[in-house]
Each structure stands twice: as structure tokens, then as C-alpha cells.
Biopython code that builds the backbone (N, CA, C, O; Angstrom):
import numpy as np
from Bio.PDB.StructureBuilder import StructureBuilder

atoms = [
    (1, "LYS", "N", (106.860, 139.068, 172.832)),
    (1, "LYS", "CA", (106.451, 138.489, 172.535)),
    (1, "LYS", "C", (107.552, 136.993, 172.073)),
    (1, "LYS", "O", (106.971, 135.956, 172.394)),
    (2, "ALA", "N", (108.421, 136.825, 171.666)),
    (2, "ALA", "CA", (108.474, 135.425, 171.731)),
    (2, "ALA", "C", (109.328, 135.412, 173.245)),
    (2, "ALA", "O", (109.474, 134.257, 173.644)),
    (3, "ARG", "N", (109.719, 136.101, 173.853)),
    (3, "ARG", "CA", (109.651, 135.929, 175.466)),
    (3, "ARG", "C", (108.826, 135.515, 176.187)),
    (3, "ARG", "O", (109.102, 134.492, 176.814)),
    (4, "ASP", "N", (107.474, 136.160, 176.378)),
    (4, "ASP", "CA", (106.246, 135.092, 176.678)),
    (4, "ASP", "C", (105.343, 133.699, 176.437)),
    (4, "ASP", "O", (104.677, 132.851, 177.031)),
    (5, "TYR", "N", (105.793, 134.080, 175.206)),
    (5, "TYR", "CA", (105.908, 132.431, 174.618)),
    (5, "TYR", "C", (105.779, 131.075, 175.114)),
    (5, "TYR", "O", (105.108, 130.085, 175.406)),
    (6, "PHE", "N", (107.194, 131.882, 174.978)),
    (6, "PHE", "CA", (108.961, 130.665, 174.903)),
    (6, "PHE", "C", (108.211, 130.744, 176.709)),
    (6, "PHE", "O", (108.541, 129.614, 177.071)),
    (7, "ASP", "N", (107.508, 131.323, 177.869)),
    (7, "ASP", "CA", (108.034, 131.167, 179.217)),
    (7, "ASP", "C", (105.972, 131.011, 179.522)),
    (7, "ASP", "O", (105.374, 131.416, 180.519)),
    (8, "ARG", "N", (105.227, 130.159, 178.028)),
    (8, "ARG", "CA", (103.857, 129.333, 178.093)),
    (8, "ARG", "C", (103.934, 128.656, 178.216)),
    (8, "ARG", "O", (103.383, 128.019, 179.114)),
    (9, "ARG", "N", (105.252, 127.950, 176.789)),
    (9, "ARG", "CA", (105.392, 126.730, 177.015)),
    (9, "ARG", "C", (106.171, 125.840, 178.161)),
    (9, "ARG", "O", (106.064, 124.763, 178.746)),
    (10, "LEU", "N", (106.926, 126.859, 178.105)),
    (10, "LEU", "CA", (107.394, 126.742, 179.648)),
    (10, "LEU", "C", (107.066, 126.053, 180.941)),
    (10, "LEU", "O", (107.453, 125.056, 181.550)),
    (11, "ALA", "N", (106.249, 126.946, 181.087)),
    (11, "ALA", "CA", (105.212, 126.274, 182.002)),
    (11, "ALA", "C", (104.158, 125.061, 181.775)),
    (11, "ALA", "O", (103.921, 124.355, 182.755)),
    (12, "GLU", "N", (103.402, 124.726, 180.344)),
    (12, "GLU", "CA", (102.881, 123.658, 180.094)),
    (12, "GLU", "C", (104.234, 123.023, 179.868)),
    (12, "GLU", "O", (104.125, 123.788, 180.827)),
    (13, "TRP", "N", (105.358, 122.458, 179.630)),
    (13, "TRP", "CA", (106.001, 121.010, 179.831)),
    (13, "TRP", "C", (106.482, 121.073, 181.280)),
    (13, "TRP", "O", (106.880, 119.987, 181.702)),
    (14, "GLU", "N", (106.547, 122.267, 182.286)),
    (14, "GLU", "CA", (106.943, 121.536, 183.023)),
    (14, "GLU", "C", (106.480, 121.160, 183.729)),
    (14, "GLU", "O", (107.103, 120.355, 184.421)),
    (15, "GLN", "N", (104.590, 121.565, 184.188)),
    (15, "GLN", "CA", (102.890, 120.955, 184.562)),
    (15, "GLN", "C", (103.216, 119.687, 183.614)),
    (15, "GLN", "O", (102.142, 119.124, 183.820)),
    (16, "LYS", "N", (103.979, 118.696, 182.610)),
    (16, "LYS", "CA", (104.101, 117.154, 182.483)),
    (16, "LYS", "C", (105.102, 116.700, 182.321)),
    (16, "LYS", "O", (105.402, 115.869, 181.465)),
    (17, "LEU", "N", (106.085, 117.398, 183.492)),
    (17, "LEU", "CA", (107.599, 116.003, 183.352)),
    (17, "LEU", "C", (108.026, 116.227, 184.772)),
    (17, "LEU", "O", (108.521, 117.141, 185.431)),
    (18, "PRO", "N", (107.657, 115.109, 184.939)),
    (18, "PRO", "CA", (108.395, 114.425, 187.035)),
    (18, "PRO", "C", (109.741, 115.024, 187.118)),
    (18, "PRO", "O", (110.088, 115.353, 188.253)),
    (19, "TRP", "N", (110.691, 115.265, 186.015)),
    (19, "TRP", "CA", (111.968, 115.596, 186.590)),
    (19, "TRP", "C", (112.154, 117.347, 187.005)),
    (19, "TRP", "O", (113.207, 117.883, 187.351)),
    (20, "VAL", "N", (110.992, 117.917, 186.871)),
    (20, "VAL", "CA", (111.097, 119.493, 186.870)),
    (20, "VAL", "C", (110.244, 120.405, 187.895)),
    (20, "VAL", "O", (109.071, 120.770, 187.806)),
    (21, "ASN", "N", (111.104, 120.630, 188.788)),
    (21, "ASN", "CA", (110.425, 120.897, 189.885)),
    (21, "ASN", "C", (110.344, 122.802, 190.129)),
    (21, "ASN", "O", (110.949, 123.663, 190.767)),
    (22, "GLY", "N", (109.600, 122.740, 189.506)),
    (22, "GLY", "CA", (109.503, 124.828, 189.118)),
    (22, "GLY", "C", (109.979, 125.124, 187.750)),
    (22, "GLY", "O", (110.343, 124.210, 187.010)),
    (23, "ARG", "N", (109.994, 126.642, 187.301)),
    (23, "ARG", "CA", (110.770, 126.627, 185.851)),
    (23, "ARG", "C", (111.623, 127.199, 186.423)),
    (23, "ARG", "O", (111.732, 128.043, 187.313)),
    (24, "PRO", "N", (112.449, 126.410, 185.556)),
    (24, "PRO", "CA", (113.788, 127.000, 185.610)),
    (24, "PRO", "C", (114.121, 128.541, 185.137)),
    (24, "PRO", "O", (113.604, 128.839, 184.060)),
    (25, "PRO", "N", (114.775, 129.397, 185.668)),
    (25, "PRO", "CA", (115.701, 130.793, 184.894)),
    (25, "PRO", "C", (115.752, 130.737, 183.079)),
    (25, "PRO", "O", (116.626, 130.108, 182.482)),
    (26, "PHE", "N", (114.676, 131.494, 182.398)),
    (26, "PHE", "CA", (114.641, 131.263, 181.027)),
    (26, "PHE", "C", (115.550, 132.425, 180.341)),
    (26, "PHE", "O", (115.329, 133.429, 181.017)),
    (27, "ARG", "N", (116.594, 132.789, 179.171)),
    (27, "ARG", "CA", (116.604, 133.831, 178.980)),
    (27, "ARG", "C", (117.003, 133.561, 177.326)),
    (27, "ARG", "O", (117.419, 132.511, 176.835)),
    (28, "LEU", "N", (116.720, 134.929, 176.608)),
    (28, "LEU", "CA", (116.628, 134.802, 175.241)),
    (28, "LEU", "C", (118.477, 134.903, 174.399)),
    (28, "LEU", "O", (119.102, 135.958, 174.509)),
    (29, "GLN", "N", (118.929, 134.019, 173.841)),
    (29, "GLN", "CA", (119.929, 135.423, 173.528)),
    (29, "GLN", "C", (120.426, 133.733, 171.764)),
    (29, "GLN", "O", (120.449, 132.503, 171.712)),
    (30, "GLU", "N", (120.720, 135.063, 170.657)),
    (30, "GLU", "CA", (120.994, 134.460, 169.929)),
    (30, "GLU", "C", (122.395, 133.543, 169.093)),
    (30, "GLU", "O", (123.442, 134.065, 168.710)),
    (31, "MET", "N", (122.082, 132.321, 168.994)),
    (31, "MET", "CA", (123.169, 131.520, 168.983)),
    (31, "MET", "C", (122.871, 130.986, 167.238)),
    (31, "MET", "O", (121.814, 130.652, 166.702)),
    (32, "GLU", "N", (124.496, 131.092, 166.587)),
    (32, "GLU", "CA", (124.755, 130.630, 165.371)),
    (32, "GLU", "C", (124.335, 129.059, 165.226)),
    (32, "GLU", "O", (123.840, 128.849, 164.119)),
    (33, "LYS", "N", (124.393, 128.071, 165.937)),
    (33, "LYS", "CA", (124.313, 127.354, 165.334)),
    (33, "LYS", "C", (123.661, 125.557, 166.465)),
    (33, "LYS", "O", (123.983, 124.370, 166.522)),
    (34, "ARG", "N", (122.358, 126.751, 167.304)),
    (34, "ARG", "CA", (121.901, 125.852, 168.184)),
    (34, "ARG", "C", (120.643, 126.497, 168.392)),
    (34, "ARG", "O", (120.406, 127.679, 168.144)),
    (35, "TRP", "N", (119.694, 125.489, 168.951)),
    (35, "TRP", "CA", (118.423, 126.385, 169.141)),
    (35, "TRP", "C", (117.814, 126.667, 170.739)),
    (35, "TRP", "O", (116.682, 127.026, 171.065)),
    (36, "GLY", "N", (118.819, 126.410, 171.462)),
    (36, "GLY", "CA", (118.820, 126.245, 172.887)),
    (36, "GLY", "C", (119.987, 125.761, 173.548)),
    (36, "GLY", "O", (120.857, 125.086, 172.998)),
    (37, "SER", "N", (119.985, 126.239, 175.139)),
    (37, "SER", "CA", (121.084, 125.548, 175.992)),
    (37, "SER", "C", (120.144, 125.533, 177.134)),
    (37, "SER", "O", (119.026, 126.005, 177.342)),
    (38, "CYS", "N", (121.197, 124.656, 177.960)),
    (38, "CYS", "CA", (121.022, 124.390, 179.680)),
    (38, "CYS", "C", (122.226, 124.382, 180.568)),
    (38, "CYS", "O", (122.858, 123.376, 180.890)),
    (39, "THR", "N", (122.454, 125.522, 180.902)),
    (39, "THR", "CA", (123.246, 125.781, 181.709)),
    (39, "THR", "C", (123.338, 125.287, 182.799)),
    (39, "THR", "O", (122.448, 125.112, 183.631)),
    (40, "ALA", "N", (125.351, 124.823, 182.892)),
    (40, "ALA", "CA", (125.379, 124.115, 183.900)),
    (40, "ALA", "C", (124.603, 124.120, 186.122)),
    (40, "ALA", "O", (124.874, 123.286, 186.986)),
    (41, "ASP", "N", (123.797, 125.238, 186.238)),
    (41, "ASP", "CA", (123.121, 125.751, 187.447)),
    (41, "ASP", "C", (121.740, 125.788, 186.852)),
    (41, "ASP", "O", (120.926, 126.365, 187.573)),
    (42, "GLY", "N", (121.083, 125.129, 185.264)),
    (42, "GLY", "CA", (120.163, 124.966, 185.387)),
    (42, "GLY", "C", (119.240, 126.287, 184.755)),
    (42, "GLY", "O", (118.147, 126.636, 185.201)),
    (43, "ALA", "N", (119.931, 126.894, 183.658)),
    (43, "ALA", "CA", (119.353, 128.044, 183.139)),
    (43, "ALA", "C", (118.462, 127.574, 182.027)),
    (43, "ALA", "O", (118.754, 126.447, 181.628)),
    (44, "ILE", "N", (117.754, 127.978, 181.606)),
    (44, "ILE", "CA", (117.432, 127.431, 180.136)),
    (44, "ILE", "C", (118.189, 128.680, 178.975)),
    (44, "ILE", "O", (118.893, 129.518, 179.539)),
    (45, "ILE", "N", (118.112, 128.751, 178.087)),
    (45, "ILE", "CA", (118.656, 129.649, 176.943)),
    (45, "ILE", "C", (118.375, 129.487, 176.016)),
    (45, "ILE", "O", (118.816, 128.378, 175.713)),
    (46, "LEU", "N", (117.641, 130.073, 174.893)),
    (46, "LEU", "CA", (115.891, 129.504, 173.397)),
    (46, "LEU", "C", (117.338, 130.869, 172.459)),
    (46, "LEU", "O", (117.876, 131.955, 172.678)),
    (47, "ASN", "N", (117.322, 130.231, 171.860)),
    (47, "ASN", "CA", (117.416, 131.541, 170.455)),
    (47, "ASN", "C", (116.032, 131.754, 169.771)),
    (47, "ASN", "O", (115.283, 130.953, 169.211)),
    (48, "PRO", "N", (115.891, 133.692, 170.099)),
    (48, "PRO", "CA", (115.160, 134.160, 169.491)),
    (48, "PRO", "C", (113.867, 133.219, 168.351)),
    (48, "PRO", "O", (112.698, 132.834, 168.302)),
    (49, "HIS", "N", (115.156, 133.260, 167.597)),
    (49, "HIS", "CA", (115.277, 133.006, 165.812)),
    (49, "HIS", "C", (113.899, 131.264, 165.557)),
    (49, "HIS", "O", (113.264, 130.997, 164.536)),
    (50, "LEU", "N", (113.910, 130.212, 167.355)),
    (50, "LEU", "CA", (112.902, 129.320, 167.557)),
    (50, "LEU", "C", (111.394, 130.040, 166.895)),
    (50, "LEU", "O", (110.451, 129.651, 166.206)),
    (51, "ILE", "N", (111.841, 131.355, 167.589)),
    (51, "ILE", "CA", (109.888, 131.585, 167.879)),
    (51, "ILE", "C", (109.218, 131.606, 166.019)),
    (51, "ILE", "O", (107.996, 131.461, 166.040)),
    (52, "LYS", "N", (109.532, 131.687, 165.203)),
    (52, "LYS", "CA", (109.308, 130.755, 163.325)),
    (52, "LYS", "C", (109.429, 130.061, 163.308)),
    (52, "LYS", "O", (109.808, 129.927, 162.144)),
    (53, "ALA", "N", (109.476, 128.413, 164.058)),
    (53, "ALA", "CA", (108.821, 127.188, 163.952)),
    (53, "ALA", "C", (107.909, 126.961, 164.247)),
    (53, "ALA", "O", (107.195, 127.491, 165.099)),
    (54, "PRO", "N", (107.798, 126.391, 163.805)),
    (54, "PRO", "CA", (105.498, 125.354, 164.361)),
    (54, "PRO", "C", (105.763, 124.805, 165.795)),
    (54, "PRO", "O", (106.555, 124.009, 166.300)),
    (55, "ARG", "N", (104.573, 125.720, 166.288)),
    (55, "ARG", "CA", (105.237, 124.623, 167.605)),
    (55, "ARG", "C", (105.556, 123.828, 168.106)),
    (55, "ARG", "O", (106.198, 124.005, 169.141)),
    (56, "GLU", "N", (105.214, 122.232, 167.532)),
    (56, "GLU", "CA", (105.743, 121.264, 167.513)),
    (56, "GLU", "C", (107.185, 121.540, 167.377)),
    (56, "GLU", "O", (107.723, 120.488, 167.722)),
    (57, "CYS", "N", (107.921, 122.225, 167.120)),
    (57, "CYS", "CA", (109.242, 122.120, 167.347)),
    (57, "CYS", "C", (109.762, 122.693, 168.119)),
    (57, "CYS", "O", (110.774, 122.266, 168.675)),
    (58, "ILE", "N", (109.053, 124.182, 168.459)),
    (58, "ILE", "CA", (109.402, 124.565, 169.651)),
    (58, "ILE", "C", (109.150, 123.453, 170.841)),
    (58, "ILE", "O", (109.791, 123.225, 171.867)),
    (59, "ASP", "N", (108.232, 122.989, 170.420)),
    (59, "ASP", "CA", (108.248, 122.519, 172.003)),
    (59, "ASP", "C", (109.083, 120.614, 172.007)),
    (59, "ASP", "O", (108.972, 119.535, 172.589)),
    (60, "TYR", "N", (109.655, 121.097, 171.229)),
    (60, "TYR", "CA", (110.362, 119.790, 171.121)),
    (60, "TYR", "C", (111.892, 120.506, 171.454)),
    (60, "TYR", "O", (112.552, 119.501, 171.717)),
    (61, "VAL", "N", (112.706, 121.525, 171.574)),
    (61, "VAL", "CA", (113.697, 122.379, 171.839)),
    (61, "VAL", "C", (112.955, 122.759, 173.154)),
    (61, "VAL", "O", (111.948, 122.202, 172.717)),
    (62, "ILE", "N", (112.691, 123.051, 173.947)),
    (62, "ILE", "CA", (112.155, 123.122, 174.863)),
    (62, "ILE", "C", (111.862, 121.848, 175.439)),
    (62, "ILE", "O", (112.516, 121.925, 176.479)),
    (63, "LEU", "N", (111.339, 120.781, 175.452)),
    (63, "LEU", "CA", (111.483, 119.700, 175.400)),
    (63, "LEU", "C", (113.049, 119.338, 176.028)),
    (63, "LEU", "O", (113.534, 119.415, 177.157)),
    (64, "HIS", "N", (113.486, 118.977, 174.918)),
    (64, "HIS", "CA", (114.980, 119.012, 174.264)),
    (64, "HIS", "C", (116.030, 119.993, 176.261)),
    (64, "HIS", "O", (116.264, 119.315, 177.262)),
    (65, "GLU", "N", (116.275, 121.104, 176.178)),
    (65, "GLU", "CA", (116.507, 121.573, 176.714)),
    (65, "GLU", "C", (115.746, 121.119, 178.437)),
    (65, "GLU", "O", (116.404, 121.769, 179.249)),
    (66, "LEU", "N", (115.192, 120.692, 178.825)),
    (66, "LEU", "CA", (114.602, 120.461, 180.086)),
    (66, "LEU", "C", (115.111, 118.869, 180.947)),
    (66, "LEU", "O", (115.142, 118.331, 182.053)),
    (67, "ALA", "N", (115.476, 118.643, 179.378)),
    (67, "ALA", "CA", (115.871, 116.770, 179.439)),
    (67, "ALA", "C", (117.265, 117.203, 180.411)),
    (67, "ALA", "O", (117.686, 116.768, 181.482)),
    (68, "HIS", "N", (117.645, 118.060, 179.661)),
    (68, "HIS", "CA", (119.292, 117.888, 180.456)),
    (68, "HIS", "C", (119.116, 118.415, 181.663)),
    (68, "HIS", "O", (120.056, 118.240, 182.438)),
    (69, "LEU", "N", (117.531, 119.436, 182.349)),
    (69, "LEU", "CA", (117.751, 118.949, 183.959)),
    (69, "LEU", "C", (118.155, 118.125, 184.357)),
    (69, "LEU", "O", (119.139, 118.284, 185.079)),
    (70, "ARG", "N", (117.667, 116.835, 184.137)),
    (70, "ARG", "CA", (118.287, 115.120, 184.825)),
    (70, "ARG", "C", (119.247, 114.705, 184.387)),
    (70, "ARG", "O", (119.946, 113.870, 184.961)),
    (71, "HIS", "N", (119.526, 115.280, 183.093)),
    (71, "HIS", "CA", (121.102, 114.137, 182.367)),
    (71, "HIS", "C", (120.966, 115.307, 181.519)),
    (71, "HIS", "O", (120.104, 115.773, 180.774)),
    (72, "HIS", "N", (122.923, 115.814, 182.170)),
    (72, "HIS", "CA", (123.786, 116.234, 181.872)),
    (72, "HIS", "C", (124.317, 116.797, 180.532)),
    (72, "HIS", "O", (124.904, 117.864, 180.352)),
    (73, "ASN", "N", (123.837, 115.443, 179.252)),
    (73, "ASN", "CA", (124.819, 114.694, 178.278)),
    (73, "ASN", "C", (123.869, 114.963, 177.696)),
    (73, "ASN", "O", (123.012, 115.833, 177.854)),
    (74, "HIS", "N", (124.060, 113.931, 176.751)),
    (74, "HIS", "CA", (123.276, 113.450, 175.065)),
    (74, "HIS", "C", (123.365, 112.380, 175.528)),
    (74, "HIS", "O", (123.835, 111.858, 174.517)),
    (75, "SER", "N", (123.283, 111.161, 176.591)),
    (75, "SER", "CA", (124.162, 109.935, 176.980)),
    (75, "SER", "C", (122.460, 109.062, 176.251)),
    (75, "SER", "O", (121.583, 109.715, 175.686)),
    (76, "PRO", "N", (122.404, 107.750, 176.447)),
    (76, "PRO", "CA", (120.847, 107.499, 176.296)),
    (76, "PRO", "C", (120.569, 106.671, 177.559)),
    (76, "PRO", "O", (120.453, 105.624, 178.196)),
    (77, "GLU", "N", (120.565, 107.192, 177.495)),
    (77, "GLU", "CA", (119.491, 107.812, 179.234)),
    (77, "GLU", "C", (118.348, 108.788, 179.033)),
    (77, "GLU", "O", (117.155, 108.794, 179.337)),
    (78, "PHE", "N", (119.567, 110.005, 178.102)),
    (78, "PHE", "CA", (119.447, 111.239, 178.017)),
    (78, "PHE", "C", (117.674, 111.364, 176.509)),
    (78, "PHE", "O", (116.740, 112.137, 176.296)),
    (79, "TRP", "N", (118.154, 110.204, 175.990)),
    (79, "TRP", "CA", (116.894, 110.412, 175.199)),
    (79, "TRP", "C", (116.171, 109.428, 175.162)),
    (79, "TRP", "O", (115.306, 109.250, 174.305)),
    (80, "LYS", "N", (116.561, 108.284, 176.545)),
    (80, "LYS", "CA", (115.324, 108.217, 176.670)),
    (80, "LYS", "C", (114.451, 108.633, 177.961)),
    (80, "LYS", "O", (113.491, 108.045, 178.459)),
    (81, "THR", "N", (114.993, 109.657, 178.291)),
    (81, "THR", "CA", (114.876, 110.416, 178.653)),
    (81, "THR", "C", (113.181, 111.130, 177.604)),
    (81, "THR", "O", (112.006, 111.135, 177.970)),
    (82, "ILE", "N", (113.782, 111.607, 176.350)),
    (82, "ILE", "CA", (112.876, 112.747, 175.488)),
    (82, "ILE", "C", (112.094, 111.632, 174.930)),
    (82, "ILE", "O", (111.049, 112.086, 174.463)),
    (83, "LYS", "N", (112.191, 110.156, 174.768)),
    (83, "LYS", "CA", (111.128, 109.310, 173.700)),
    (83, "LYS", "C", (109.814, 109.379, 174.783)),
    (83, "LYS", "O", (108.716, 109.586, 174.268)),
    (84, "PHE", "N", (109.901, 109.155, 176.796)),
    (84, "PHE", "CA", (109.712, 109.133, 177.258)),
    (84, "PHE", "C", (108.174, 110.601, 177.401)),
    (84, "PHE", "O", (107.109, 110.692, 178.012)),
    (85, "ALA", "N", (108.954, 111.451, 176.443)),
    (85, "ALA", "CA", (107.880, 112.717, 177.363)),
    (85, "ALA", "C", (107.024, 112.738, 175.982)),
    (85, "ALA", "O", (105.845, 113.071, 175.862)),
    (86, "ASP", "N", (108.207, 112.158, 174.646)),
    (86, "ASP", "CA", (107.885, 112.920, 173.586)),
    (86, "ASP", "C", (108.285, 111.440, 172.496)),
    (86, "ASP", "O", (109.279, 111.563, 171.781)),
    (87, "PRO", "N", (107.633, 110.355, 172.439)),
    (87, "PRO", "CA", (107.295, 109.649, 171.143)),
    (87, "PRO", "C", (107.667, 110.211, 169.828)),
    (87, "PRO", "O", (108.588, 109.621, 169.265)),
    (88, "ASP", "N", (107.168, 111.186, 169.241)),
    (88, "ASP", "CA", (107.611, 111.844, 168.088)),
    (88, "ASP", "C", (108.758, 112.902, 167.489)),
    (88, "ASP", "O", (109.008, 113.385, 166.384)),
    (89, "TRP", "N", (109.477, 113.017, 169.226)),
    (89, "TRP", "CA", (110.659, 113.864, 169.337)),
    (89, "TRP", "C", (111.395, 113.449, 167.637)),
    (89, "TRP", "O", (111.417, 114.491, 166.982)),
    (90, "GLN", "N", (111.856, 112.477, 166.975)),
    (90, "GLN", "CA", (112.640, 112.603, 165.635)),
    (90, "GLN", "C", (112.025, 113.279, 165.012)),
    (90, "GLN", "O", (112.458, 114.431, 164.985)),
    (91, "ARG", "N", (110.857, 113.040, 164.265)),
    (91, "ARG", "CA", (109.670, 114.016, 163.135)),
    (91, "ARG", "C", (110.074, 115.227, 164.015)),
    (91, "ARG", "O", (111.189, 115.536, 163.596)),
    (92, "LYS", "N", (109.873, 115.732, 164.617)),
    (92, "LYS", "CA", (110.057, 117.602, 164.740)),
    (92, "LYS", "C", (111.076, 117.751, 164.729)),
    (92, "LYS", "O", (111.214, 118.870, 164.233)),
    (93, "LYS", "N", (112.801, 117.032, 165.148)),
    (93, "LYS", "CA", (113.796, 117.720, 165.390)),
    (93, "LYS", "C", (113.697, 117.781, 164.113)),
    (93, "LYS", "O", (113.649, 118.958, 163.757)),
    (94, "ALA", "N", (113.627, 116.817, 162.977)),
    (94, "ALA", "CA", (114.088, 116.750, 161.669)),
    (94, "ALA", "C", (112.971, 117.987, 160.916)),
    (94, "ALA", "O", (113.581, 118.737, 160.153)),
    (95, "LEU", "N", (111.774, 118.217, 161.012)),
    (95, "LEU", "CA", (111.285, 119.288, 160.778)),
    (95, "LEU", "C", (112.506, 120.485, 160.686)),
    (95, "LEU", "O", (113.180, 121.037, 159.817)),
    (96, "LEU", "N", (112.362, 120.505, 161.905)),
    (96, "LEU", "CA", (113.525, 121.389, 162.696)),
    (96, "LEU", "C", (114.135, 121.965, 162.032)),
    (96, "LEU", "O", (113.953, 123.088, 161.563)),
    (97, "ASP", "N", (115.130, 121.095, 161.884)),
    (97, "ASP", "CA", (116.840, 121.050, 161.066)),
    (97, "ASP", "C", (115.989, 121.073, 159.384)),
    (97, "ASP", "O", (116.559, 121.876, 158.645)),
    (98, "GLY", "N", (115.517, 120.794, 159.117)),
    (98, "GLY", "CA", (115.036, 120.723, 157.633)),
    (98, "GLY", "C", (114.422, 122.506, 157.338)),
    (98, "GLY", "O", (114.249, 123.234, 156.360)),
    (99, "ALA", "N", (114.247, 122.601, 158.905)),
    (99, "ALA", "CA", (114.282, 124.348, 158.830)),
    (99, "ALA", "C", (115.009, 125.662, 158.982)),
    (99, "ALA", "O", (114.692, 126.846, 158.874)),
    (100, "ALA", "N", (116.567, 124.714, 159.398)),
    (100, "ALA", "CA", (116.753, 125.648, 159.527)),
    (100, "ALA", "C", (116.761, 127.268, 159.323)),
    (100, "ALA", "O", (116.237, 128.314, 159.705)),
    (101, "GLU", "N", (117.892, 126.626, 158.302)),
    (101, "GLU", "CA", (118.305, 128.234, 157.143)),
    (101, "GLU", "C", (117.164, 128.926, 157.389)),
    (101, "GLU", "O", (117.016, 129.470, 158.484)),
    (102, "GLN", "N", (116.359, 128.989, 156.568)),
    (102, "GLN", "CA", (114.660, 129.403, 156.517)),
    (102, "GLN", "C", (114.687, 130.796, 157.617)),
    (102, "GLN", "O", (114.806, 132.013, 157.474)),
    (103, "LEU", "N", (114.502, 129.842, 158.780)),
    (103, "LEU", "CA", (113.674, 130.277, 160.505)),
    (103, "LEU", "C", (114.902, 130.913, 160.634)),
    (103, "LEU", "O", (114.401, 131.655, 161.479)),
    (104, "THR", "N", (116.601, 131.496, 160.544)),
    (104, "THR", "CA", (117.344, 131.747, 160.713)),
    (104, "THR", "C", (117.889, 133.022, 159.815)),
    (104, "THR", "O", (119.029, 133.400, 160.089)),
    (105, "ALA", "N", (117.313, 133.589, 158.966)),
    (105, "ALA", "CA", (117.889, 133.942, 157.959)),
    (105, "ALA", "C", (116.746, 135.547, 158.620)),
    (105, "ALA", "O", (115.644, 135.577, 159.167)),
    (106, "LYS", "N", (117.802, 136.741, 158.168)),
    (106, "LYS", "CA", (117.519, 137.803, 159.253)),
    (106, "LYS", "C", (116.694, 138.749, 158.409)),
    (106, "LYS", "O", (116.240, 139.782, 158.903)),
]
sb = StructureBuilder()
sb.init_structure("model")
sb.init_model(0)
sb.init_chain("A")
sb.init_seg("    ")
for serial, (resi, resn, name, xyz) in enumerate(atoms, 1):
    if name == "N":
        sb.init_residue(resn, " ", resi, " ")
    sb.init_atom(name, np.array(xyz, "f"), 0.0, 1.0, " ", f" {name:<3s}", serial, name[0])
structure = sb.get_structure()
């Protein structure tokens, strides 16, 4: 279910973001300290525990990883890209960070 849901969210973001040309490949992988990752070749990895988060937090993580397709770093340009796509990203990140321990409990 998580894979299908994340796939639908990726599809929606793909349509919104001008720098995304086709849906990148993605997979699920449990990670201890990350919600997501973007590989050097543009594949997106999402933590399956993320499915327990509110939709807006899931969208923030997906946006964050898709922004790495444009900037594979956390430079000021990267954060400007995030803000361009979602001006409310900081609130969503804070919400996710505050719930991390509960969301990753097994």
C-alpha cells in the first residue's frame, strides 16, 4: 500500500515541477535516520515508515527528494527550489521532525 500511495504522490508532483521530466524510479528502504534519499543517478528512495505521516509531510519528503534532481546538495539554491514549490515547507518539515520517533516505532 505504501508503494502505491507514494507512486501516486510522485505522479502528482511530477506534473507540478518543471524540472522533473518523467517519473524517476523509486524504491522503499528502511532507513534509521532518513525519510528519503535521492541517488546520484536520480532514483528516489523512501522510508516505508513515512506512510504513517500526514500527507503534507509525505509530500514535503517527496518534494525534497525531487528537488535533488535539480540540485544534488543542500545549497541555498536547493532551498530556494523547495520554497518555490512549497512556501510552507518549513512547517511541514517541523511537523515531521516532531513526530519522527512515533512514526518509526515498530
